[in-house]
C-alpha positions in Angstrom: 99.7 127.1 119.2 102.4 124.4 119.2 103.0 122.5 116.0 102.0 118.9 116.0 105.0 116.6 116.4 104.3 113.5 114.5 107.0 111.6 116.4 105.0 112.0 119.6 102.0 110.2 118.2 101.5 106.5 119.1 102.1 105.3 115.6 105.1 107.6 115.1 102.9 109.7 112.9 103.7 107.8 109.7 100.2 106.5 109.3 98.7 109.9 109.9 101.1 111.5 107.3 100.4 108.9 104.7 96.6 109.3 105.3 96.7 113.1 105.0 98.8 112.9 101.8 96.4 110.3 100.3 93.5 112.5 101.2 95.2 115.6 99.7 96.0 113.9 96.5 92.4 112.6 96.2 91.0 116.1 96.7 93.5 117.8 94.4 92.5 115.5 91.6 89.0 116.9 91.9 89.9 120.6 92.0 90.4 121.0 88.3 87.1 119.4 87.5 84.6 121.8 86.0 81.3 121.0 84.4 80.4 123.2 81.4 77.1 124.8 81.7 76.9 124.3 85.5 76.3 127.1 87.9 77.7 127.5 91.4 75.0 127.2 94.0 76.1 129.5 96.8 79.5 131.1 97.3 78.7 132.0 100.9 77.9 128.4 101.7 81.3 127.3 100.3 83.1 129.7 102.5 81.2 128.7 105.6 81.8 125.0 104.9 85.5 125.5 104.3 85.9 127.7 107.4 84.1 125.2 109.6 86.2 122.3 108.2 89.4 124.3 108.7 88.4 125.2 112.3 87.8 121.5 113.0 91.2 120.5 111.7 92.9 123.3 113.7 91.3 122.1 116.9 93.4 118.9 116.7 96.8 120.4 117.5 95.2 123.1 119.6 93.6 120.5 121.8 96.9 118.7 122.3 98.4 122.0 123.5 95.5 123.2 125.6 94.5 119.8 127.1 97.6 117.6 127.0 96.2 115.4 129.7 93.2 114.5 127.6 95.0 111.6 125.9 92.8 108.7 124.7 93.4 105.6 126.9 95.2 102.9 125.0 96.7 105.2 122.4 98.1 102.5 120.2 94.6 100.9 119.9 93.1 104.3 119.2 95.7 104.9 116.5 95.0 101.5 114.8 91.2 102.2 114.9 91.9 105.6 113.6 93.9 104.3 110.6 91.1 101.8 109.8 88.3 104.4 110.1 90.3 107.0 108.1 91.1 104.6 105.2 87.5 103.3 105.1 86.5 106.9 104.8 89.0 107.6 102.0 87.8 104.5 100.1 84.1 105.5 100.5 84.9 109.1 99.4 86.8 107.9 96.3 84.0 105.4 95.5 81.6 108.3 95.7 83.7 110.3 93.3 83.7 107.4 90.8 79.9 106.8 91.2 79.0 110.4 90.6 81.4 110.7 87.7 81.2 114.1 86.0 78.6 115.3 88.5 81.1 115.4 91.4 82.7 118.8 91.9 84.3 120.2 95.1 82.1 123.4 94.7 78.4 122.8 94.8 77.0 123.1 91.2 73.8 122.3 89.4 73.3 122.1 85.6 70.4 121.7 83.2 71.6 118.1 82.5 71.9 117.2 86.2 70.6 113.7 87.0 70.0 111.7 90.1 72.7 109.1 90.6 71.6 106.1 92.6 74.5 103.6 91.9 77.4 102.7 94.1 77.3 104.1 97.6 74.4 106.3 96.5 72.2 103.2 96.7 72.4 103.5 100.5 73.1 107.1 101.3 72.3 110.5 99.9 75.8 111.9 100.7 78.3 109.1 101.0 81.2 111.4 100.0 80.5 113.5 103.1 80.2 110.3 105.2 83.6 109.4 103.9 85.0 112.8 104.7 83.7 112.6 108.2 85.3 109.2 108.7 88.6 110.5 107.4 88.6 113.4 109.9 87.5 111.2 112.8 90.1 108.6 112.0 92.9 111.3 111.8 91.6 112.7 115.1 91.8 109.3 116.7 95.4 108.9 115.4 96.4 112.1 117.1 95.0 110.6 120.3 93.4 113.5 122.2 89.7 113.0 123.1 89.1 116.8 123.5 90.5 117.2 119.9 88.3 114.3 118.7 85.1 116.0 120.1 86.0 119.5 119.1 87.0 118.5 115.6 83.9 116.3 115.1 81.6 119.1 116.3 83.1 121.7 114.0 83.3 119.5 110.9 79.9 117.9 111.6 78.3 121.3 111.9 79.9 122.6 108.7 78.8 119.4 106.9 75.2 119.6 108.1 75.1 123.2 106.9 76.4 122.3 103.5 74.1 119.3 103.2 71.1 121.5 103.8 72.3 124.0 101.1 73.0 121.1 98.7 69.7 119.4 99.2 67.8 122.7 98.6 69.7 123.2 95.3 69.2 119.6 94.2 65.5 119.8 95.0 65.2 123.0 93.0 67.2 121.6 90.1 65.7 118.0 90.0 62.3 118.3 91.7 60.4 115.1 92.3 63.3 112.9 91.1 65.5 114.1 93.9 62.7 114.0 96.5 61.9 110.4 95.5 65.6 109.5 95.8 66.0 111.3 99.2 62.9 109.6 100.6 64.5 106.2 100.5 68.0 107.1 101.9 69.5 108.5 105.0 71.9 111.5 104.5 75.1 110.4 106.3 74.5 107.4 108.5 72.4 104.5 107.3 69.0 104.2 109.2 70.0 107.2 111.4 70.2 110.5 109.5 
């Protein structure tokens, strides 16, 4: 697999690099967060989610190598749209971190003091941080500019995310019962009014 040459991208790659660095910093600030008394939900689900996410990311340079003719028409426009989509996703994800506060961890956890959070973006969606993550990935894929990569990456990351959402919702229903079911009944999971 050939390495991704940032200079060959429509924006020169600078926007993609800044976006990836901002994403990494945002995620790394959450790695050290641990809730005392919380228990991890499902280690296997964590591994499956991360492998699916990694597979999606790896499809981007692979698609450019395998299908170099699958360039998105109007690459500069796709790159600009990609930057906007990715940064909207970052902002949504960071807003979700803030709204959940101490309940946000990168590893699925529940605790006896767990509560339903319905402020911020959680007023509209059950899993806005995943919506933000999906937007970041889609935006970066658009910046790379290969439609095969966009489709393959979206499919892998989307499948991993749906799997993780199902695991998380089972755990939250078990931990919170009717409070979570009432919350879930009035909100879509990822896309308002769709799913």
